[in-house]
N, C-alpha and C positions, 0 to 999 in steps of 0.2 A: 502493499499499500503507499503510498505516495503524496508526500505533505505539499499543499504547492507553497505554505505560510510556514513561517515560523510565527507567529500568530499566536498559537494555538499554543504552543509548546512553551515559550515564554509566559508568557498569560498560565501556564500551569504554574511553571517553576514560580511566578510573583507570587503567587497564591497560597503557593505550600513552605513560602520562606517560613521561615521561626521568628519572630516577632517579640522581643524582648520589651522591657520597659512601661508597654505601655497600660493604661489605665482605663476606667470606665466612663474618669472626668473628660481621658484624651479625642474617645471615639461622641463624646456626648458633641465636646465644640468641635469635632470635625465635624460632625453632622452641621450644627449652627451655623457653621462658617461654609461650608458646602452648599448648601441649598435656599442659603439668606435671602441669594436675587435671583436663585437659579428659576428659567424657566423650562416644565417641561414639555410644553406645546411647540420650542423652537424648535426644528431640527438646528441639534446639533455641530455645523458646519460656520470652520473659522471664517474660511476666506468664499464670500459665493460663487467665483471664477471653480473651485476643488469640485472633484464631489465626494460628496462620505461613501469609505468604502466599509462595506459588512463582512467578515467573514463568515464561514458558514458552515456545519456539517449539521447531517442529521443520521442521525442513537436509531436504529431500529432495535425496538423491544419484545416481537412478537409478530409471526402469519396467526388474525384470527379468524378468517371466513374468505370464502372468495366464493363469489355465486355464478356460476355462468350462464342461469338465464337471464340477472337483473345486470349481468356486465357488469356486475365491481364486487374489488377487492378492501376487505377492513383489514385494518394490521395499526397500531398499536406502535407509537415512535415522538423521538424529541428531536427536537431545531435547537443547538444550541448555536446564537450566534455571540459577536464582539465585534468591538467598533472603540475608537476614542472620543469620548466628546472633553473639549478644549475646555469648559466651564468644568470641569468635576478634576483638574487637578492640583495638588495641591506639596510641600514641603512635611514631606512622614519626620524630619528631626522637630517640627516646630509641633509635634503632635504626639511627643513618645515612638515613635520610628511607627506608627502606622502603618504599616504597607498598602493595606486592601480594608476593606469592609464590605459588609451585605446590610442590606436595606431593604427594606419593601418595592416592589418596582415599578405602584402607582406615584412613586416620586421620582422615577428620570424618563429621562424620553426612551420609548421602547418603538420601534420597526413593528407594524403590525403587516405579518403574514398573513397570506393566504392559499389555502388549496387551491386552483384551478379547479381540478377537474372533480371537487367534490360532490357529491351527491347528496347530502344530507340537507343542508345548508351551508347559507355563502359568510361563513360569520370567522372571525381571527380564529390561526392555530393556540389552542391551550385560551380562547377567551373565557371559560367556567371555567379553571384552576388558576390558580391566583403562584405562581413561582419568581422568587426573590432574585434579586437581581448583585454581581457583583461588583465592585470597582475597584481599580486600583491606585497606584497614590500617580502614574502615568496618564492619568484619565482611561485606562483603558477600559468602559465596563461587558461585562460578560453576562449573557441573559441565554437560559432555557426556556423552553415553551413545547408544549408538547401535547399527546390524548389519544384519541382515538380517533384514525381519518377515514372516513370510507372515499374511496374513489372509485373515477371511469378507471371502466380497463377493458379496451375489444379481445375477445373471448378471439379464439379456433379450435371446434372440439370435434375437427374434422378424423384425428388422433388417439379421441378416447380411446383407453382409458393411458395410454403412454404421450398423453398432450404436455407442453410446456405452453407458459401463461406469460409472457413479456406485458409487463403494468408501470407506467410511470405515474408518478409524483409528482405536479408541477406548480411549483412555489410561484409568490410573486409577492413584492410591497406595492399594495394597489395603492394610487394615490400618489406614487414616487416617481418621475422620470428618468430618463436613465440618467441622464445627463445629472440629474441633484443624487441620484442615487443606487450604487450596485452591486452586486454582489460578489463577493468570490469565493470559490469553492474552498477549504482548509485541504479537504479531501477527495481521493475518484474513487472511492469508495463510499457506501455508507458504512456507519460504526457500527457491530454486533456485536459489543461490551458485556452488556444484555438483553442478550438476545435468548431465545426460550423459542427451539423448533419446535413445527410441527407436525404431530403422526401422521397427517396426508399430503404434504405437502412440503417439500423438497429445497433449500434454497440454496438456486444456483447461481446466480450473481447478483450485485447491488451497488450497482456505478453510481456515479450523481457527477454531474457538471455543474455549470452556467452556461447563460449565452442571451444573447440581447436578440430579443423580436417584438417588432409591434413600438418601439423606443420605451422598452421598460426589460427591467434585468430578471429575469425564472433563471432559477437555479429546479434542477429535473432531477427527480431519484429514479433508477431508471430498478425493479425487479425481475429478478426470470427465476420464477418459480417451474417445479418439472414436481406432476403428479405417484401419488405413489401406489402402484395398477394392481400391485397381489391381493387385494381384496376381491375387484374387479375381477382378475382376470380367472380366479378361481368360483366365482359368483355368478358369473356367466358368462365367458369367452369360451372352458374347459366343457360346461353344459351342453353348450349350444357346440362345440366340436362331438359329442359323443351324441346328441343328439343326430347330429348330422351323419356319424358314422353307422351308427344303430339302422335308421330306414332304409337302406337299401338290402337293406340284410332280409326283409321280411320276402325277399323272391327267392333264398336258396330253403327256406319251405315247402315242401311239396302243396301242385296248386288239391290237391284233394283229402289233404287237413280239411280247408272251408275255412282257415283260422289266416288266410293273407289278409283279407280285406280287411277283418275286426281289428289285428294286429297295426295293421299300415295306418285306419281310419285313428286308432289308441293313438299311435304317436305325435299324430297328427297334432289329434285335440290334446295332447300336452304337453307339446312346445309352444302350440297357440296359448297356454294357459298359461309355460315360463316364460315368454314373452312378453305380456300382458305382463306381470310382474320384473322382468326384468329391465320393462322401457322405465321404471322408476326412478331407475339406480341411473338412466342414460340421459345426460342432459337435453331437452331439452330447447335445440334450435335450427332453421331451416337456412341460415347460410354464414356461416356451411352446416350439415349436416354430416351425424357421427356417421361415419364409416361399418363401425362398428354397428349401427343400427341399420344400416344396405343387409350388410351379409345376415342378420337374422328373418329380413327377409325376403332374402335369396332364399335360409334354408327352407321359411317358410312353402315358399312355389316347388322347390323341388321335393317335397313332400307331396305336394298337392297334386304334383306327376304320380310321383309313384305310386296315389292312391288312384288313379285312373290310371295306370298301368296293371295295378294287380285286377282291377277291374274288364278291361279288357283281355289281362289273356287270363283269367279264367271262361270269358265267353267263347273265344276258340278252342281251351280248354274243352270242353263242355258242348259246344260245336255238333248239332243234329247230321246226320247223313244228306242230309234234303236240303237242307241250308250252302250258301255260299259264301266263300273266304273273303271275296270283295278281293278286285284289281290289285289293290296297293300289296296286301299280304299275300299273293297266286305270286306279284313281280319278285316282292323278298321272294320266296321262296324258295323262283326257281332260278332266281341269278343265287342263290347257294347253292340247290343242286348245281349246277352249270358249274360248281369248283369243287366237287365231290369227285376224287378218282374212279368209286365207283358207287352204283345204283342195285339200292336192291329189290327185285320186283316186286310191286306192289299190285295187291289185289284188286284188281278193278271193283270192287264191292265195300275193299275197305280206305281203299283212294282218299278219299275224300274226309273221313275220322281220320287218318294218321298225318295226312294233310294242316290237320286243323292245329294237332296235338307240337307236329313242327311249328307253325302258327309261336301257337301259347309261349315253346322254347326261345323260338325269335323273340317275339314283345320282353321277356323276361331277359335275355341277354343283353338287348338295345339300353332298357332302361336300368339294368345293375352294373352293368359299368359302362355307360352315359354319366349315368349320378353320383358316380367314385367320382370317375374322371372333373364334371364343374364344380365336385365341392373341393378338391386338394389345388382347381384351378385358382379361388372363391378363396380360398384362405393363405394362399401361396400369395395371393395379390395382394391383402388387407396386410399380410404381416413385411410384405415387403416396403408395403404404403411406410405403413407407420413407423422402420424402422430407419427410411431411408427421405 
């Protein structure tokens, strides 16, 4: 992590310096003298031709939640800011070597930092919590503000549950032109000194930067989070794969058993119920739509095709001698017979019956191998998509 400004380090060293010989009377006298003619409503600029530079860094303490439907993220964090106020300097030797003091933040000028893409309200960050301010004898003021931040975040759930989301928190000092006030990021990363990990989301990146946009100085915090996919893999993907592999096995059962149609219908209904329950765990978004949901709908289509295939296969198997097989089935049977090296002599009285049973076997083979090929291609395409 790179620090672009030594101000934070100097501030910490100053504030942690051991102070000797200071008394309560010294602190009271200092406070009286500092704020005798101090106007907190006036921005602390000694020369109006210069900008007030505010150092800023973001402390991320926790990821609270991520809502794909509402496209929002909730985090808890704090903004550390520091700047130099020329009206708050003093000679430490005149006040018992007091190097710094902590005061009520209502007594000094503070920059109002707003979260631009906030979703709940347009209030300054930390407006509901009062934080103290720390002042150094050099006039440097350090102030922390923060709380629960709910921000808008564009989502992409097409790779659910192997998705990554990048959310940007945009902070701005509303009301201050960039020529008057600029923000300077003290670190190229958000600080995780007090961070508590989330069980469902892994924090992968937490960069920060400043930029000038529309004549305002902005502070960006970009958070990249990755979903932990284990729960959804076990509860959704694995059952979907098992259902899809079980479906074609109905053609292994003999037609004479009479259980093909009932088994295929049972699997179709079972998977339909499973899809209804599992869809509650899949984010409901149309742009973009989760590819996993498309895969599950494809499995419903394949299961329906298998039900139709079992019915057609049973029809040909129990076809009576005086029924016609149809042009399509006769065409397939003739094509397959031509590829055989030898053809047994068929009794004219039983020719249609044997052809019917042969047609039933043709339907079984086509759907059995066709569905397995389709299932393999669908899952291969899905995993290739989510990986790459």
